[in-house]
N, C-alpha and C positions, 0 to 999 in steps of 0.2 A: 565582442562578447558582451552580453548583458550582465549587469551586476545587481539590479534591483527588479523585483517581481511583484505583481499584484495577484492575489489569489483569484479575484474575479476575472481578471484578464486571462489567466491560465485556464480557468474553467471554461471560457469561451472557446478554447482550442479543442475541447473534448468532442470527438465526432466518431461515428462508426460504432461497431458493436462493442468495443472495449471502452469502458468509462474511465479513461486514463489519458493524461496529457503530460508528456515530458517537457520540461522547460529548461533544463541545464544538463549538459553532457561534457565531461572531461574524461580523460582516460581512467582516473582514479575514483570517479564518482559520477552518478547520475541522479537527478531529482525529478519527481513528477507529482502530480495531484491525481488521486484516485477517488472516485465518487461512487457510492452504492446507495441505491434507494431502498426504503423500507420494503422488506420481503424479497428483495433481489438476491439472487444466488451469486456468491463469489466463486468465479470459475478458475482462479489462478492455480498454478501448479508450483511445486518447489522451484527455487531459482538457484543458479550457480554462485550467486553473490550473497554476501551478508546484507541485511537491510534493517532499516529503522523506519518505523511508522510514527508519525505524530498526528494525533486526532485533533483536527481543527474544530469540528463540531459533529454531533450525532451521538447515537447510542446503539450498541450492538454487543455481541459477544465475539471473542476470538479464541480459536483453538490452535494450539501449537503442539506438534509432536516432535520433540527434540530426539535426536539419535540416542539410543541406549538410555532413555529416561522416560518416566511416565508422562503421558499427555497432560497439558495444562490448558484449562478452559476458564476464561473469566470475563466478566462484564467490562466493557470499555466505554469511555465517554470523553468529551472535550477535555484536552489538557494531558491525556495519557500519552506515554511514550512506550513503544513496544519494540523489542529487538528480536529478530528472527535470523538464526544462523543459516548459512548457505546449505542448501539441500534439505532443510527441515520442512516437513509438511505443515501447512498453516492455512487457515481459512477464517474469514469473517462470517458470522452467521447470526440468526435471530436479530436482524437489523430492524429496529423500531423507529429510528429517526434517521433521516438522510445522513450518511456517513461521509465526511469530507476529510481526506487523509493526505498528509505530506508523506511521500515515500522517498527515502534516500538509499540508494544502492552503492556498495563499495566492493569491488571496482564497478565501473559503469555496467549497467544492466544490458544483457544481450537478449533481445526479444526473439524467441523461437517461433517458427511457423507452427500453427496447430493443425 
């Protein structure tokens, strides 16, 4: 098991249509780097796991629609931390600078076929 990770090495693992590279998986948690380019559409759907995003760099907006609460939409930038509860609709949008995100799922994320 690896214990130390380099953002640039993880980014090199990103390939295919999903701009996402998982680098850690244990039963209780998984971690990945997610990268969206300016103007790119965020195609993710709600997940069955709680998640935390940490914005390494970039600028965009994020909309979260929590269950039984009004939607929240705000500007995000480097240093921001965002919590999204399991099953909540959420999406990055209005990306003006490449968005590089650490994503932490708890428990480990199950990637469903589209």
